[in-house]
N, C-alpha and C positions, 0 to 999 in steps of 0.2 A: 301802398298797403298790400301785403301778400294776399293772393287769392285763396279763398276757402274751398274745400271740397264741396261739390254740389250737394252731397248727402247731408251737409250741415245746414242747408237752406230749408225753409218751410216749403210745403207744396205750392203755396201761393207765390212765394218768391221765385221758385223755379219756373212756374208757368209764366210769370211776368217777363222772364228773359227770352221767351220764345215768340215775342211779337214786338213791333216797333213802339217807341215812345211817341213819335209823331211821324211826319211824312218821311224824313230822311235819317232819323237816328233811333237807336235802341235805348232801352231802359238801363239805368245803372243801379247797382246795389252797392253803395259806398262801403257799408259795414262789412261786406264780404269781399271787398277789393275788386269788384267787377265794374269796369268803367263803361260809359255809354260809347257806342260806336256810331260813326257817320258813314252812310252808304249813299253815293251819288253817281249819276250818269257822268260821262258817257264814253263810248269807245273811241272817239276821235278828238276828245277835248273835255275838260272838266265843266260840268254844269252844276255849280254849287250855288244854291239859292239861300238868301239870307231871310227873306220875309215870306211873301206868299209862295206856297209850294204847289207843284203839280208835276205830273209825269208826261205831259204832252207838249212841253216847250211853250206854254201859253205865257207864263210869267217870266220876268227877267232873272238873270243869274249874274254872279260876279264875272268880270272879264277874265277870259282864259284863252290860251292859244288854241285855235281851231286847226287841227292837222288834217291831212288828207283822209277822206272817209274810207271805210273798208272796201267799198267798190273800187276806189282808186288804188289802195294798197294791194288789193288782189291782182290788179293789172301790173303791178311792179314785179310780181313773181319773185320777190326778194325778202327773205325772212329778216335780213338786217334792217330793212325799212320798217317792217312791222315791229321789230324789237325797239328801234329808236322812237317810234311813236309811243309804244307802251312805256318806255323809260321816261320820256318827257312828261307824259301825263302823270306818271308816278311822282316825279319831282314836284309838279304843281299841286298834286294831291297832298303831299307831305306839308307843303307850305300852308295849305288850307286846313290842315288837321283832319283830312279825310282818311277813314280806315279802309274802306272798300270802294273801288271804282267799278262801276257796273259795265263790264265789257271784258273781252270782245264778244261779238255775235258771230257764230260760226254756222248758222243755218244755211242750208243749200238753196241756191236759186233755182227752184223747180220751175217757176214761170217768170217770164220777164215782167209780168203785170204786178207782182208783189210790190206794194207801196213802200216797203221797208228794205228793198234790195240794196239800197245805198249803204246800209249798215252791215251787209254781209259780203264775204270775200268772193265767192265763186260758185259755179255749178258743179265743181269737182270736189269730192271730200278730201283727197290728199292735199291739194293746194290750200284748201280752207284750214285743214288741220295743221299743216306746217307753219302757216302764217299765224294761226291762233296760238300755237305753242310759243313762237317767238315773241308775240305781244305780251302774253302772260308772264314769261320769264323776265322780259324787260321791265314790266310794271312792278312785279313782285320783288325784284332786286332792289327797288327803292323803299322797301318796307311797307308797301301798300298791297292789300289783298285784291285779287281779281275776281270777277264773277262771269264765268263763261256762260253764254246764254244763246237761245232759249230752248231748253231741253224738254221736249223733243218734237220733231215734225211740225215746227211752227214756220210754215212756208207761205203764209198769206195773212193779210190783215182783215179781210172780209169775214165777219162773224167769228172773229178770233177768240172771243170769250167763251164760246160754247161749241164751236164746230168740232166734229170728230174727224181727225185725220185717219182714214182707214187704210192701213199700210200693211202689206204682208211682211213676215219676219225677215226673209232674205233681203228685201229692199231696205228695211230699217237697218239691218246689220251692214250692208254693203254701201249704202248711199247716205243715210241720214244720221247714223250713229258714229261713223269713223272719225269725223273731225272732233267730236266731243271726247271720244275714247282716246285719241292721240293727245289732246290737251290735258286730260285728266291723268293719264299714265306717264306722260313725259314732262309736263310742266307743273303738275300738282297745284291747281288753282285753289285759293282759299275757299271759294264758294262756287257752287253751280246754281244757276237760276232756272227754275222750272218755267215752262211756258203756260199760256192761258188755255190753250186748246185741249181737247180730249185726244187720246191716242187709242184707236180701236175701242172707242166707247167709254173710256175711263179718263177723267180729268187728269192731266199731267201732275197737278198738285196733290192728287191722292192716288197715284198709280204706283203701287208697291213694286211691281215688276220693273218699272223704269228706275225709280228712286232708290230702291234697296237691292233687288236681285241683280240688276245689270250694273248700275252705277257703283254700288258699294261691293256687292258680292263678286262680280266678275272683273271690274276695273280697279277695285281697291281704293276707291275714293274715301278719304277720311275727314274731309272738310265739312262745311255747312251747306246744306241745301236751303236756298232762300227762294221765297215765292217771287214771281213777278208781281208788280204792285197791284194788289186787288185780285190776285188769281185764286185765292182760297175760298172755296164754297162751303166746305165742312172742315172746321179746324181739327176736330178729333180724328176724322178719317185721314186727313193730310198728315198729321203727326204720326199716326200709326203706319202710314205708308213710307215715312222717312223724310218728310219735310220739316226741317228744324225751325226755321225762322220765317214768320209771316210778316210781310211788309205791305203797306205801312201799318201803323198802329190802329187798333180798333177801340180805343178808349176802355180797354180792359174787358171787352165783351168776350173775345176768344180766350183770354186767360181764364175767365170764369168757367167757360165751357170745358177747358182741359181739367180744371180742378173738380168740377162736378162729375166728369166722366170717370176720373180715377176713384172718386169716393163711391160711385155707383158700381164699381167693379168692372166697368166697360173698357177701361184703359189701364194697362199695367204701368205702375209708376216707374218701373225700370225703363220704359220707353221714354218717359219724360226726362229721367236722369241722363240717359244717353244723349239726347239732343241738347240738354243743358251743358253737358261736358264739352260738346262741340262748339257751342256758342261761347262759352267761357274761354275756350282755347283761342277762338277767333279774336276775342276781345283783347288778347295780348298784343295785337297789332295796333290798338288804339294809342294815339300819341297826340299831344297838343300841337297846334299850328306852330311852325318854326321856320326861320329863314325867309328868303325872298326869291321870287322868280326873276330870272334874267330874261325879261320880256323880249329884248332885242335879239338875244341869242336864240331863243325859242322860235322867233319869227324867221330868223335866218335858217334854222333847222327845218321849219315847215316848208320853206321855199326849196331847199335842197331835196327834201324827200318828195315834194310834189313833182319835181322834174323827172323823178324815177318812175312815175306812175302813168304818164300820158302814153297813149298808143297811137303811133302813126299808122293809120289804116291804109292810106293811099298816098302816092307821091309820084304821079306821072310826070315824065320829062323833068325830074328833079325840081319840081316847083318850089320845094323847100330844101334848104333854108333860104331865107330872104337876104339879099345883099344889103349891107348897112345903108348904102346910098340910094337904094331903090325908092321910087315914088309909090307909096303904099296908101290904099284906101281901106279904112277900118269901118265896118258896118255892123250894126246890131246892138240892141240895148245891153246885152251881157258883156259887151266890151267896156262899157262905162259903169255898169252896175253888176259887179261880179256875182256869178252864181257859184257858190263854193261849198254848200252843205245842205243837208236835208231837214225836213221838219219833224217835230215830235220830241220825244224824250231826250234825244241826243243833241238837240239844238244848242249851240255854243254862242255865248256873247263874246265875239272875238276882240282881242286886244287892239287890232288894227286890221285893215283890209287893203290889199294891193289890187288895183284895178288893171286889167290887161291894157286898156288904152293908155294909161299913164306910163306903164312899163314899156309899151311899144314906142311911145314918143321919146322915152329916154334913150332908146337904142337906135331908132331910125332918125334920118335927117329930114325926111319929107313925108309927113303923115297927115292925112285928112280924115275926118270922121263924119258919119251920118248915122242917125239912129234907125231909120227905116226909109221906105219908099217916099214917104211924105217929106223927107228931109234930104232930098237930092242924092239918094243912094246910087241910083243908076248913073247920074251925071259924074259923080266923083270916081265911080268904078271905071267909066269909059276913059277917063284921063290917066288912070293909075297904071303902073307896071304890074302891080300885084294887088289884088283885093282880098282882104281877110274878113270873112263873115262869121260873126259869133252867133250861134244858134243853140237850141237845147230846150230844156223844160224849166218852168218856174217852180219855186219851192212848193207852191200850192198844188202843183200837178202831181207830186209824189211825196208821200209823208207816211209816218206811222198813223195807224188808225183806219186807213182805207187803201184799196188797191186801184190801180189804173184800169181803164177800159180799153185802151189802145196803146200801141207802141209808136204810133205816127207822131211826127213833129207837128206842131200847130200849122194849119193850112197857110196862114199869113207868112210864116217863116219859109215854108217850101216855095211859095210864090216869090218871096224876096230873093231866095237863093237862085232860082231859075232866071229871074229877070236880070239879076246882076251878072250871073255867069254868061248870059247871052252877049254881053258887051265887054266883059273884062278880058284882058289878055291872059291873065293867070288868076284862077280863083281858088282860094284856100278856105275851107270851112273848119271852124273850131267848135267842137261840141262840148256842152256842159250839161250834165244830167246824172241822175243816180241809178236809174234802170235803163236797160237797153232801149235804144230808139231805132226806128226804121230809117234806112238810108234810101229807100225806094222813092222814085219820082224825081230824084235830083242827083243821085250818085254819079251817073255817067257824064253829067254836065260840068263837073268841077274837076280840078286838077289834083288837089290834095285834101285829105281829111285828117285832122288831128283830134282824136277822141280823148277828152280830158276828164271825163267823169266829174267828180266833185273833189277838187284839189285842196280845199282848205283855204284859210285866210291869205296865204301867200301864193296862191295858185296863179293870180294875175301876172306876177313877176316871173314865175316859172314858165308860164305860157309864152311870154315874150322871149325869154331865153331860148326856148325850144324853136320858136318861129325863126329866130335870127341865127341859130346854130351855136349860140353860146353853150347850150346843152344839147346833147344828142338823144333823141327819143330811144327808150329801151324797154317800154312797156309792151306787154302782150295780153291779148284778150283772156280774161278769166271766165268769160261766158260767151256763148255763140251769138252772133248777130244773124237772125234768120231773114229769109227773104220775105216771109209772111208770118204774122202772128199765128195763123192757122197751122203752120208747119211745126209749131212747138208740140212736143209729145204730151204735154198736160192740157192742151187746148180744150178737149172735150170734157175734161173733168175738173176744170178750174173755174170758179172757186167752190164748186159743189152746190148742193141743194138740200133743203130740208134738214139742215143740221149735220150733213155728212159731206166730206170731200174724199172721193175714191182715187187713190194713187194707182190708177190702172196701167200706167206706163211701166210700173215696176222699176227695175234697175236701169232701164233705158232712159236716163235723164240727160238732158243737154246733148253734148257731142256724142255720148254713148248711143243715143237714138239716131241722130242725124247721120252718123257714119255707118251704123248698122243697117238702117233703112235706105241708105244712099239718097238722102234728101238734100237737094242743093241748098246751100246757105250763102248769105252775102259774104260773111267773113267767119271762118271757123275758130273755135276755141284754140288759143295758143298763137293766133296770128299777131304779127307786129313787125313793122319795118324800122329801118335805121338809116342814118345818113352815111353809113359805111356798109360793107358787105362781109359775110362770114361764110366759111367753108367748113364742112364737117367730114371727117374721114378717119380711117384707121380704127373702125369699130371692132371691138373684141368683146365677146361675151363668154364667160367661163362659169360653169356650174361649180359652186363651192360647197355643195352638200346635196342631199336628196331633194331639198325644197328651197334652194337659194342660189344666187348667182352674183357675179361681179361684172359690171359693165365698164369698159374703158373706151374713150373716144377722144379724138383730137380735134380741137376747134381752132381755126385760123382767121384772123381779121385780114381780109384781102382788100380792104378799102383804104381810103385816104385819111380817115380820122379815127380817133379812139372811140370805142363803143363797147356796149355790153350785149352779150348774147345769152339767151336762155336755152340750155340743153334740156330738151324734153324727151323723156324715156317712157315709151309705152310698151305694154305687153298684150299680145294677141294670142288666143288659143281657142280650140274647140274641145279641149280635153274635159272630161267629166260629164255628169248626167244632166247638167243645167245649161240653159242657153246663156252664152256669154256675149257681151258687146264686142263689136269688131276690134276695138282696142281700148285700153284703159291706161290713163296716166299712172305710172308707178314710181317715178323718181324724177327730180329736176334739180338744176342748179343754175345760177346766173354767174357768168364769167366776164370780167372786164379785161379787154385786150387793147393794146396799142396797135397802130397800123403795122401790119406785117407780123405781128406777134402770134405765136401758136402756143397752145397749152393743152396738155392731156389731162382729162378729168376722169375720175373713177366714181362710180355710183353703185352702191350696194342695193341689191334687190333681195330683201328678206322673204320669209315665208309668205307673208300677207300679200306680197306683190303677185303671187301666183295663185292665191287661194280664192275659193268661193265659200259662201256660208251654206252649209248643208242643213236644211231644216229637219230632216229625218234623224240625223245624228246630233243635232243641236251643237254643232261646232264647225270651226273652219277646216276645210279640207283642200289639200293640194292633190289634184288628180294626176296620176301617172300619165305621161305623154309628152307631146311636143309643144313648145312655147316659142313664139317668135318675139324677140326683143327688138323694138323699133326706135330709132332716133327720128323724131318728127320735127319738121319745120313748124308744124302745128298739128292739130288732131286729124287733118285731112291729107296732109302731104308728108310722106315718109322719105327721109333723106338717106337712111341706111338701115339695114336690118340683118339679123342673124338668128338662126334657129338653134335651140338647145333642147335636149331631152332630159326630163326630170323623173327620177324614180317616184317621187311623190309619196302619198300615203296609200298603203295597202288596206283597202276597206273591204271587210268581209261582213256583209249585212246578214243578220239573222233572218232566216226564212220562216214562213208559216204557211198554212194552207190558204191564207188570204193574200199572200204575196203573188203578184202577177207572174205568169209563165215566163216572161222575158227575164225576170230577176232570177228565176230558178236556172234557166239555161245559160245565163251570162255569169253566174256565180263562179268564182275562180276554183272552188273546190267541189261544190255540189254539181255544177254544170256538167262536167264530163261524166259524173256518175249517173245522173238522170238520163243523159243521152244514151249511155251504154246500156242502161237498164231497159229503156224503151226499144233499142235496137235488138236486144237479145230476145224480146218478146214478140217481135214482128215476124210475120210470115214473109216469104220471098216476095209475094205480090204487094204486101203493104210496104216493104222496104223500097220496092221499085216505084210505087206511087209517091212515097215521101221524097225520093230523089228527083222525081220528075215535077213535083209541085212544091218548090221551095217557098212560094208565096203564101202557102197555107199557114206556115208558122207566123208570118206577119199578121195574118187575120186573127190569130188566137193569142198574140203576144200579151195583150192586156187582160186576158181572162185570169181570174184568181185560180190557183192550182186546184182548189176543191172542185170548181166547175169544170176545169180541164179534164180531171180524172173521170167525170161523168161522160164527157164526150168520148174519151178513150174507151170506156167500157162499151159504149154503143158501137164502137168500131172493132170490138173484139180484142182490144189491148188493155193492159192493166198495169197500174202502179199500186201495189198492195199497201194497205195502211201501215204495216210494219216497215216496209222499205221507205215510205215517206217519212215516218217518224225517225228512222235512222238518219235520213238525209237532213232533216231539220236539226238534229243534234250535231251532225257533222258541220252544219253551217255556223254553229256557235264556237267551234274550235279555232 
């Protein structure tokens, strides 16, 4: 049936389209040709519930493929991996008749304690944005809408329904907005989901600056803004702010509130019409369930993708890969009971699960197993050539709804690792967890560490392939592993108090802080080893405009096996009036190379790669000056660098009598005039004193010009009101 113009609907009908019918679906108006839509979780697999519904993963859902979580995909540094996850979820969604899949999550990992970090990609906005774009494109190419979430500054679970994230605008623009901006402007998601929290005192669900001024006005978003489930406190205020669809349904309560507000003249019906048009447009994606999922093919895909995500942190004396005929002791409950996903709304009912132990036994010829110390772990480790210990966090330790209190591994696991390592000839630790865990207390006692994050239902088989060299590790850390939790820049402000969390670290999040403050870390952002070796050379950086450049670099596989290398391009600068981090990731690509193969890659650095957000001008600015383009092995180790000079933006700030003296003297046009005017009015003695006391200017640099003129008058020097007025006008030219 053709859809009618929303103007043909009654006010009550229109209001009914702006909230859910039940937990997972919207209302239909059959007579107007508007179908019901189904919106379900989640970002690493479909959580489609038939009966009892919830958004915390309490009740069961239909079987679906559980792919690697975002924490794992982030460590792949590979947009193709993200795209394949999105596309596969899209295929399963079409089979289930799902209209919108609620993902991906692109929130920044501000603190390693956030209980939901397994659902997010990285501590870096560029990496998060690139992977988010790929996921959305892959998903939506299947005819299913995406819902990028949670907008904005939703970086903790503690008090998430009411806490105010108090963040300065530059930090929002440079750290917490860019991943959303990139997804919106490049991938055009069908929906954007608002977060539960407040942003600078205003609930995200009714924050017009977020949902309308920035999201629609600046980024051009034309899709539907949907609430997180239960995030709406005031339906009328939320609608006026730009929130189109409230989920889940409220049994008509919020619909009646909208109707009443319009009839009282408190809400313009045109606002209702605008949101209805968006919802009706979204409903065009609704389609009946069709086809069937190739479960085996998707499981094989999940295994292949999982192998791309693990990070080889340490590999002393080439402890890995394991020779097929080696005597191997496998220890730890996670070997037999795979830990592969997190808790909460994204929890998937997997179609099947590969356990690492079964997969290791399939590849090895001599494999023994012990669950813990009480099960002869030390004894079998003493007899083995290689001992593989599986450690990490249980699902209950990290989940949606609450944050962690520590990054330490459980004490019994640390004790197990140390006791086993003391007798084992070679000790390998395999980690499974969603958020960063500390390696302290045992790191130096083991030979190799394979960090697997949460690899999804086929992760067990992928781990075995990586341990035995069937697959070559190519993951790199998407977040820093600190030495201590106290070293994290958010430590003193997380998770806040009395309804507020202050983002006091500003833009110095993650590696931006560690590198700038020269804080030692266990493993830096971008770190990752391989079973082969790579060499980077031939760096060339060419300015392609006033605010852009082209980077060319050659990468060679100098080792014995095929592998993949991530080319990480950072930019460092001190140009401009704001403090910049020591370096910031500005481009990257992952390159597959055969042994001995070389490849030259080119990376474009556009305007934003060099820009900072200027809060006075309310726009992005590229400061004129020098910029060092660096190729990093990781965020801490620079393999090659080259400096370029950019013309940048010529900024002529308008002056006033309230502007500080330093702004007057440094102004490109007015500065020389004010200096000349002062010099012309000086006596010889005053000129000599000024020349002999250059530090006096530093003392008055922050004084407003109005007060400065008073000091001048007391010294017998003058800047007349007329000359000041002329200079102010000159600053506007």
